[in-house]
C-alpha positions in Angstrom: 24.7 -15.8 -12.7 21.5 -17.0 -11.2 18.8 -14.4 -10.5 17.7 -14.1 -6.9 14.2 -15.3 -6.2 11.5 -12.7 -5.5 8.5 -13.7 -3.5 5.4 -11.6 -4.4 3.0 -11.6 -1.4 -0.6 -10.6 -2.1 -3.1 -10.1 0.7 -6.6 -10.4 -0.6 -10.2 -9.9 0.6 -13.1 -10.1 -1.9 -10.6 -9.1 -4.6 -12.1 -11.1 -7.5 -12.9 -7.9 -9.5 -9.2 -6.9 -9.7 -7.0 -9.9 -8.9 -6.8 -11.4 -12.4 -5.4 -8.1 -13.8 -3.0 -7.9 -10.9 -1.7 -11.5 -11.5 -1.5 -11.0 -15.2 0.8 -8.0 -14.7 3.0 -10.1 -12.5 3.1 -12.9 -15.0 4.2 -10.4 -17.7 7.1 -9.1 -15.7 10.5 -8.9 -17.5 12.0 -10.5 -14.4 10.9 -14.1 -14.3 12.4 -15.7 -11.2 9.2 -15.0 -9.1 7.0 -17.0 -6.8 3.5 -15.8 -6.0 2.0 -16.2 -2.6 -1.6 -15.2 -2.0 -3.0 -14.9 1.5 -6.7 -14.5 1.5 -8.8 -13.3 4.4 -11.9 -15.6 3.9 -13.2 -14.0 0.7 -16.8 -14.6 -0.1 -16.4 -14.1 -3.9 -14.2 -15.9 -6.5 -10.9 -14.6 -5.2 -9.4 -17.9 -4.3 -10.6 -19.6 -7.5 -8.8 -17.0 -9.6 -5.7 -17.2 -7.4 -5.4 -20.9 -7.9 -5.2 -20.4 -11.6 -1.8 -18.6 -11.1 -0.2 -20.3 -8.1 -0.4 -23.2 -5.8 0.6 -21.0 -2.9 -2.9 -19.9 -1.8 -3.6 -19.6 1.9 -6.4 -18.5 4.2 -5.4 -16.2 7.0 -6.5 -13.0 8.7 -7.5 -10.8 10.3 -5.9 -8.0 8.2 -3.2 -7.1 5.7 -0.3 -6.9 8.2 -1.0 -10.4 9.5 -1.6 -11.7 6.0 1.7 -10.3 4.7 3.6 -11.7 7.7 2.0 -15.1 7.2 3.1 -15.1 3.6 6.6 -13.8 4.3 7.2 -16.7 6.8 6.4 -19.1 3.9 8.4 -17.3 1.3 11.5 -18.7 -0.2 12.8 -15.6 -1.9 15.8 -13.4 -1.1 13.4 -10.5 -1.7 9.8 -10.0 -0.7 7.4 -7.7 -2.6 4.1 -6.9 -1.0 1.5 -6.2 -3.7 -2.1 -5.3 -3.0 -4.7 -7.3 -5.0 -5.9 -4.3 -6.9 -2.5 -3.2 -8.2 -1.2 -3.5 -11.7 2.5 -3.4 -12.2 4.5 -2.0 -15.1 6.6 -4.7 -16.8 9.9 -3.5 -15.4 8.9 -3.0 -11.8 10.5 -6.1 -10.3 13.6 -6.1 -12.6 14.3 -2.5 -11.5 13.7 -3.3 -7.9 16.2 -6.3 -8.0 18.7 -4.3 -10.0 18.5 -1.4 -7.6 19.1 -3.6 -4.6 21.8 -5.7 -6.2 23.8 -3.0 -7.8 23.4 -0.2 -5.3 23.5 -2.4 -2.2 20.0 -1.4 -1.1 17.8 -3.3 1.3 14.4 -1.9 0.1 12.7 -0.1 -2.7 9.7 2.3 -2.7 7.6 1.8 -5.8 5.5 4.8 -6.7 1.8 4.0 -6.8 -0.7 6.1 -8.7 -4.3 5.8 -10.0 -5.0 3.7 -13.0 -6.4 5.4 -16.1 -10.1 5.8 -16.9 -11.5 5.5 -13.3 -13.2 8.9 -13.2 -12.7 12.4 -11.8 -11.8 11.5 -8.2 -9.2 9.0 -9.4 -7.6 11.7 -11.5 -7.6 14.0 -8.4 -5.8 11.3 -6.5 -3.3 10.8 -9.3 -2.5 14.5 -9.2 -2.0 14.4 -5.5 0.1 11.3 -5.6 2.3 12.7 -8.3 3.0 15.7 -6.0 4.6 13.5 -3.4 6.3 10.7 -5.4 9.7 12.2 -4.3 8.6 12.8 -0.7 10.5 11.0 2.0 7.6 11.6 4.5 4.7 10.1 2.6 6.4 6.8 1.7 6.3 3.1 2.5 8.7 0.6 1.0 6.9 -2.5 -0.5 10.0 -4.4 -1.9 12.6 -5.4 0.7 14.9 -8.2 1.6 13.6 -11.0 3.7 16.5 -10.4 6.0 15.3 -6.8 6.7 11.8 -8.1 7.3 13.1 -10.6 9.8 15.4 -8.1 11.5 12.7 -5.6 12.3 10.1 -8.2 13.2 7.8 -7.9 10.2 4.7 -5.7 10.0 3.0 -4.6 13.2 -0.2 -6.6 13.3 -1.7 -4.1 15.7 -1.9 -1.5 12.9 -4.7 -1.7 10.3 -4.1 0.8 7.5 -0.8 2.6 8.3 1.2 -0.6 8.7 3.3 0.2 5.6 4.3 3.6 7.0 5.2 2.0 10.3 7.3 -0.7 8.6 9.2 2.0 6.6 9.9 4.0 9.7 11.2 1.0 11.6 13.3 -0.2 8.7 15.0 3.2 8.3 15.6 3.4 12.1 17.2 0.0 12.0 19.8 1.3 9.5 18.6 -0.3 6.3 19.0 1.6 3.1 16.3 2.2 0.6 15.8 3.8 -2.8 13.3 4.4 -5.6 12.7 3.2 -9.1 11.1 4.7 -12.2 8.6 2.0 -13.0 5.3 2.3 -11.2 2.3 0.5 -9.8 -1.2 1.5 -10.8 -4.1 1.3 -8.4 -7.4 -0.1 -9.8 -9.5 0.1 -6.6 -10.0 3.8 -6.4 -13.1 5.3 -4.6 -15.6 6.4 -7.2 -17.3 9.1 -5.2 -16.9 11.6 -2.3 -19.1 9.3 -0.2 -16.7 6.4 -0.9 -13.7 8.6 0.0 -15.4 9.7 3.3 -16.3 6.1 4.2 -12.8 4.9 3.5 -11.1 7.6 5.5 -13.5 7.4 8.4 -12.4 3.7 8.7 -8.7 4.7 8.3 -9.2 7.4 10.9 -10.4 4.8 13.5 -7.2 2.8 12.8 -4.9 5.8 13.3 -5.1 6.0 17.1 -2.5 3.3 17.7 -0.3 4.7 14.9 -0.3 8.2 16.4 0.6 6.8 19.8 3.5 5.0 18.3 4.8 7.8 16.0 3.3 11.0 17.2 5.6 13.5 15.5 5.8 11.7 12.2 2.1 10.9 12.1 1.2 14.6 12.7 3.4 15.6 9.8 2.2 12.9 7.5 -1.5 13.6 8.0 -1.3 17.4 7.8 -3.9 18.3 5.1 -1.4 20.9 3.7 1.8 19.1 2.7 5.1 20.7 1.9 5.2 18.6 -1.3 2.2 20.6 -2.6 4.3 23.7 -2.6 7.4 22.0 -4.2 5.2 20.9 -7.1 2.8 23.9 -7.3 3.1 24.0 -11.1 1.3 20.7 -11.6 -1.6 22.1 -9.6 -1.7 25.4 -11.5 -1.7 23.5 -14.8 -4.8 21.6 -13.7 -7.1 24.1 -12.0 -10.2 21.8 -12.1 -8.3 19.0 -10.5 -6.9 21.4 -7.9 -10.4 22.4 -6.9 -11.2 18.7 -6.6 -8.2 18.2 -4.5 -9.2 20.9 -2.1 -12.7 19.4 -1.7 -11.3 15.9 -1.4 -8.8 16.7 1.2 -11.5 18.6 3.2 -13.7 15.4 3.1 -10.8 13.1 3.9 -9.6 15.3 6.9 -13.2 15.7 8.2 -14.0 12.0 7.9 -10.7 10.8 9.2 -10.9 13.2 12.1 -14.3 11.9 13.0 -13.1 8.4 12.9 -10.1 9.2 15.0 -12.3 11.0 17.6 -14.7 8.1 17.7 -11.7 5.7 18.3 -10.3 8.0 21.0 -13.7 8.3 22.8 -14.5 4.6 22.7 -10.9 3.4 23.1 -11.5 1.5 19.9 -9.6 -1.8 19.3 -9.3 -2.7 15.6 -8.8 -6.4 16.4 -12.3 -6.5 17.8 -13.9 -4.7 14.9 -16.3 -6.9 13.1 -17.5 -4.1 10.8 -18.3 -5.0 7.2 -17.4 -1.5 6.1 -13.7 -2.1 5.8 -12.1 -1.1 2.5 -11.7 -3.9 0.0 -8.1 -4.9 -0.5 
């Protein structure tokens, strides 16, 4: 029986530092019926040169990830689409488990747990602890692997959203009646912020993007971005076993909430439009 084709879509922006590792992890997947589509947002580094070593499907399109993924999806030939950020590294069984989950359990989408890669410093370890606390949370989740049919049915990613487009996609997919599940294999994130300043800068930018998302999903967004999550209490033991990281988490969440709140307030006051933002301070994909 022929394996269904999986189209891996990678939006990139100045991703040369991480892209090779990402593509190598895709190349080493147990599941081999894969096409790779890279949609680059006018990178100024060697991103496209690296991309062309692995696939002929390299395009230039912007202005942001939602538009890039939609552009790639329109050109994809696969039954399944898998959106992978350029600074992700996949465990070898990720795609095989996604396909098996959809084919055998009649699912339309899969959420792949994403955590910090090893050896990236203290704040990456704090993020890993936090992410491990909500890997079974149905609130803080966004499917990345899904059928092309589901993507078409709900109209793709909302290109008015810069940042929370994956949460929005997941919400609309579930509301449309599509079924989703989880797998055991995981993604690891290489591009973690290295300092509290980096974290603050990133979340100030994200906070500015949240205005449209809160208008679209006010109740869910309020629950998602509550600094004290119910998943923390469900998994309290992992925090008690890591007191140093717990203190780091408290500090990090204070910084994230403060910076994100300031960004949100700035967007509200100025009626910020992300499509008009020419800032060079956007997080690197």
